[in-house]
C-alpha positions, 0 to 999 in steps of 0.5 A: 871414527870412533866405535863401541862395544858393550858386553851385556853380561858385565855391562862393560864397554869397549871403545875403540878407534880405527885409527889414531894413537889406539891402533899404535897402542893395539900393535904394541900390546899385542907384540909385547904380550902375544909374542908377535912381531911386526913382519908376523903381525902384518902377515896376519893382517895382510899389510905390507910390514913397513906400513904397520912399522909405521902405525906403530910409530903413530905415522899413519892408521889402518883403515877398512878391513885390516883395522877391523882385523887389528881390533878383532886380533886385540880383542881374542888376545885380550878379551877375557 
């Protein structure tokens, strides 16, 4: 499943996916630049830390609300 967000002012498109390697990249970027670790992110997303660790290692993916919240958190941190 994939979705595209378009920012009308700039015409910029941002494509994201609710699974596969893009969630892994989102988690890596959040950990690197926001100084959050897996347990902190897991708490924010309300998922078990071991599940989020598996996503970070490419061994699964988030679905539903946690996937949407991960994308929203990424956009909040890097949207400007």
